[in-house]
C-alpha positions in Angstrom: -25.2 41.0 -229.5 -26.9 38.0 -227.5 -25.1 35.7 -225.0 -25.7 32.7 -223.1 -24.3 32.0 -219.8 -24.3 28.6 -218.0 -23.6 30.3 -214.7 -25.8 32.6 -212.5 -23.3 35.2 -211.2 -25.8 37.3 -209.5 -28.6 40.4 -210.3 -26.5 43.2 -210.1 -23.5 41.4 -211.8 -25.7 39.9 -214.7 -27.6 43.4 -215.2 -24.1 45.0 -215.4 -23.8 42.9 -218.6 -26.9 43.8 -219.9 -25.5 47.5 -219.4 -22.7 47.1 -221.5 -26.1 46.1 -224.6 -25.9 42.4 -224.5 -29.1 40.5 -224.6 -28.3 38.3 -222.0 -29.7 34.5 -221.5 -28.8 31.8 -218.4 -29.5 28.9 -218.1 -27.8 26.3 -215.7 -24.9 24.1 -217.1 -26.4 21.0 -216.2 -29.8 21.3 -218.2 -28.9 23.6 -221.0 -29.5 22.1 -224.5 -30.1 23.2 -228.7 -33.4 25.0 -227.7 -34.2 27.8 -230.1 -34.0 30.8 -227.7 -30.4 30.0 -227.7 -30.0 29.2 -231.6 -28.5 32.5 -232.1 -26.3 33.4 -229.5 -22.9 35.7 -231.0 -21.9 34.4 -227.3 -21.6 31.7 -225.1 -19.7 31.8 -221.2 -19.5 28.7 -219.3 -17.4 26.2 -218.3 -18.6 22.7 -219.5 -21.9 22.7 -221.1 -20.1 20.6 -224.4 -21.7 17.3 -223.3 -25.4 18.9 -223.6 -24.5 21.9 -226.3 -24.0 20.9 -230.1 -21.7 24.5 -230.9 -21.8 23.5 -234.1 -25.6 24.4 -234.2 -24.8 27.2 -233.2 -24.6 29.2 -236.5 -23.8 32.5 -235.0 -21.8 31.8 -232.0 -18.4 33.6 -232.7 -16.4 33.6 -229.4 -16.8 31.1 -225.8 -15.2 32.8 -222.8 -14.5 29.7 -220.0 -14.7 30.4 -216.7 -11.6 27.5 -216.6 -8.2 27.9 -217.1 -7.8 24.5 -219.2 -9.3 23.8 -222.2 -9.5 20.3 -222.7 -13.4 20.1 -221.5 -13.4 22.5 -225.1 -14.7 20.4 -229.0 -11.5 21.4 -230.7 -12.7 20.4 -234.0 -15.7 22.1 -233.9 -14.2 25.2 -232.5 -11.5 25.2 -235.3 -14.3 24.1 -238.0 -16.7 27.3 -237.3 -13.6 29.7 -236.2 -14.9 30.3 -233.1 -12.7 32.7 -230.6 -12.0 31.0 -227.4 -10.6 32.5 -224.4 -10.5 31.3 -220.6 -9.7 32.6 -217.3 -6.5 32.6 -216.8 -4.6 34.3 -213.6 -8.4 34.3 -212.2 -7.2 31.6 -210.2 -3.6 32.3 -209.4 -3.0 33.7 -206.3 -5.1 31.0 -204.6 -3.2 28.7 -206.3 0.1 29.9 -205.3 -0.4 30.3 -201.9 -1.4 26.5 -202.5 2.1 25.7 -203.7 3.7 27.0 -200.8 1.8 25.4 -198.7 2.2 22.2 -199.6 6.0 22.6 -200.4 5.7 22.9 -196.7 3.6 20.5 -195.6 5.4 17.9 -197.6 8.9 18.7 -196.2 7.5 19.1 -192.8 6.0 15.8 -192.5 2.7 17.9 -191.8 0.5 14.7 -192.7 2.2 12.0 -190.4 1.6 15.2 -187.4 -1.5 15.4 -187.7 -2.2 11.3 -187.9 -0.3 11.3 -184.6 -2.6 14.4 -183.2 -5.7 12.0 -184.2 -4.3 9.0 -182.5 -3.5 11.4 -179.8 0.3 10.2 -179.8 3.0 12.0 -178.7 6.3 11.5 -180.7 8.6 13.8 -182.4 9.8 13.5 -185.5 13.3 14.4 -186.4 12.8 14.2 -190.2 11.3 17.5 -191.2 13.6 19.8 -193.6 13.6 23.0 -194.6 12.6 25.1 -197.1 15.5 26.8 -197.4 18.4 27.1 -199.9 16.4 24.4 -201.6 15.6 24.3 -205.5 12.3 24.6 -206.4 11.1 23.7 -210.3 8.2 24.6 -212.4 7.1 22.9 -214.9 5.6 25.5 -216.2 6.3 29.3 -216.1 2.5 30.7 -216.4 0.5 33.2 -213.9 0.0 30.6 -211.5 4.0 30.1 -211.6 4.2 33.0 -211.5 2.3 34.1 -208.2 3.8 31.3 -206.1 6.8 32.0 -208.0 6.7 35.6 -206.0 5.1 33.9 -202.9 8.5 31.9 -202.2 10.8 34.9 -202.7 11.0 34.9 -198.7 12.2 31.4 -197.9 15.6 32.3 -199.9 15.2 29.4 -202.5 17.2 28.6 -206.1 13.8 29.4 -208.5 14.2 27.8 -211.6 11.2 27.2 -214.8 11.1 25.0 -217.7 9.1 26.5 -220.7 8.7 26.1 -224.4 12.1 28.6 -225.0 13.7 29.1 -221.5 12.6 32.6 -221.9 13.0 34.5 -218.4 10.2 35.3 -216.1 10.2 37.6 -213.2 10.8 35.9 -209.7 12.8 33.0 -211.3 16.5 32.7 -210.8 16.4 31.2 -214.2 14.6 28.9 -216.7 15.2 26.5 -219.1 14.5 25.2 -222.5 11.5 22.2 -222.9 13.7 20.5 -224.4 16.1 20.1 -221.2 13.8 19.2 -218.5 15.2 16.5 -217.5 18.6 18.7 -217.0 16.2 20.7 -214.8 14.9 17.9 -212.9 17.8 16.6 -211.8 19.0 19.7 -210.1 15.5 20.0 -207.9 14.6 19.2 -204.7 10.6 20.0 -205.6 8.9 19.8 -208.6 5.6 21.6 -209.3 3.6 21.0 -212.4 1.8 23.7 -213.6 2.2 23.3 -217.7 -1.3 22.9 -219.4 -2.6 20.0 -220.9 -2.1 19.4 -224.4 -1.1 15.9 -226.2 2.4 16.9 -225.8 2.7 17.3 -222.0 0.3 13.6 -221.4 2.6 11.5 -219.4 5.4 14.0 -219.6 6.1 12.6 -215.8 6.4 9.4 -216.7 9.1 6.1 -215.6 11.6 7.4 -217.8 11.8 11.5 -216.6 11.1 10.0 -213.0 14.0 8.5 -213.5 16.1 11.6 -213.7 14.5 13.5 -210.2 16.8 14.2 -207.4 16.5 11.4 -204.7 14.6 12.6 -202.3 12.4 15.4 -204.1 8.6 16.5 -204.1 6.0 16.4 -206.5 3.4 18.8 -206.4 0.7 18.5 -209.3 -1.8 21.6 -209.8 -2.1 21.7 -214.0 -3.9 18.2 -214.7 -3.6 14.5 -213.8 -3.0 13.5 -217.6 0.4 15.3 -217.6 1.3 12.3 -215.0 1.6 8.7 -215.6 -0.3 7.5 -212.4 1.4 3.9 -212.0 4.4 5.2 -212.6 4.7 7.5 -210.0 2.7 5.1 -207.5 5.7 2.9 -208.2 8.3 5.6 -207.0 6.2 6.7 -204.2 6.3 2.9 -203.4 9.7 2.6 -203.7 10.8 5.9 -202.1 12.7 7.5 -204.6 10.6 10.6 -204.1 9.9 12.0 -200.8 6.8 12.6 -201.5 3.5 14.3 -203.4 0.9 16.2 -203.2 -1.8 16.0 -206.0 -4.5 18.0 -206.8 -5.6 16.5 -210.0 -5.5 13.2 -211.4 -6.5 11.0 -214.2 -9.5 10.1 -213.4 -11.5 12.1 -211.4 -13.1 11.5 -208.9 -9.7 9.8 -207.5 -11.6 6.5 -207.3 -11.4 4.7 -204.0 -9.5 1.7 -205.5 -6.6 3.7 -206.7 -3.8 2.9 -205.0 -2.4 5.9 -204.4 -4.5 6.3 -201.4 -2.7 4.2 -199.6 0.6 6.2 -200.1 1.3 7.3 -196.8 4.0 9.3 -198.6 1.6 11.5 -200.6 -1.6 14.1 -200.0 -4.5 13.8 -201.7 -7.2 16.9 -202.3 -10.5 17.3 -204.7 -9.7 19.2 -207.5 -9.3 22.3 -204.4 -6.7 24.6 -205.1 -8.2 27.1 -207.2 -11.0 28.1 -204.2 -10.7 30.9 -202.4 -13.6 33.6 -201.3 -12.2 35.7 -204.4 -13.1 33.3 -207.2 -16.4 34.5 -208.6 -15.0 38.2 -207.9 -12.3 37.7 -209.9 -13.7 35.3 -212.4 -16.3 38.1 -213.0 -14.1 40.5 -213.6 -12.0 38.9 -216.0 -15.8 38.2 -218.0 -16.8 41.2 -217.7 -13.9 43.0 -219.2 -13.6 40.7 -222.2 -17.2 41.5 -222.8 -16.8 45.1 -222.9 -14.1 44.8 -225.2 -15.8 42.3 -227.3 -18.9 44.9 -228.2 -16.3 47.7 -228.6 -14.7 45.3 -231.0 -11.4 45.9 -228.8 -8.8 42.7 -228.2 -9.7 40.3 -226.0 -7.4 38.9 -223.5 -6.2 34.9 -222.3 -7.0 34.3 -226.6 -6.7 30.5 -226.7 -4.3 29.2 -229.4 -6.6 26.0 -230.3 -3.5 24.4 -232.2 -1.3 24.5 -229.1 -3.7 23.9 -226.2 -3.6 27.2 -224.4 
């Protein structure tokens, strides 16, 4: 069994993969191409080599293990045409992202950005517009592993946690869940809305002029999913008019966020550079998922985190 890695996890971890019975090839993702030594690989472990690597030419490729949760970088047509299995890193970044969500909720309610700005200006000025998180309604649009970790961490704040998923099925740590068709009903009662939903054709610009009109006046919006879920021009208008208290965005329609984006000019927005998934444990958890799936694969067992390509998650 031959596996191509486009990221080097270090000698000890790479040797552990070899000990499972794999012939291992490492080529950095930034320089990988369709050379002869990788033409017969069975497994590809990567993030996004697909602009340089044509997987349709890898005739023995049966499985792609992604190091990311999102799959929008994957050439889905080629995957379907060649019947290639795809798995992702679901749950690998959920803990730091869950922590990040709690932090940003508090920063938005407590006006941290404004207070830090006053500190940098050496200005002693009290802010009496701060809000409590207590007794607020927090809505997660998408109730996967990231939302679940954040909801778990919100338990001590005495908040009403609601979720939106396809069927409205109940999820642990959520007080109630709604169907996606009931999105506007849920938005209307929410003080904080967190976007934690996969990027698919169905979720493209899910947050637009129409859905923003259903937001509770003074609500906060947080996005850790993908930038395409928000129509940024509509959000800029809503923030500029003061319809929302504020927003914390870690993902954008175009990344890096262009210097001339109007988002940079808004006082009631917190911008971070797609950073919410980072922690000192990111490589450990990511490798554990990869290792355990490789162990299952060579033993002929069912893999974890299998993606339904048609659904996009």
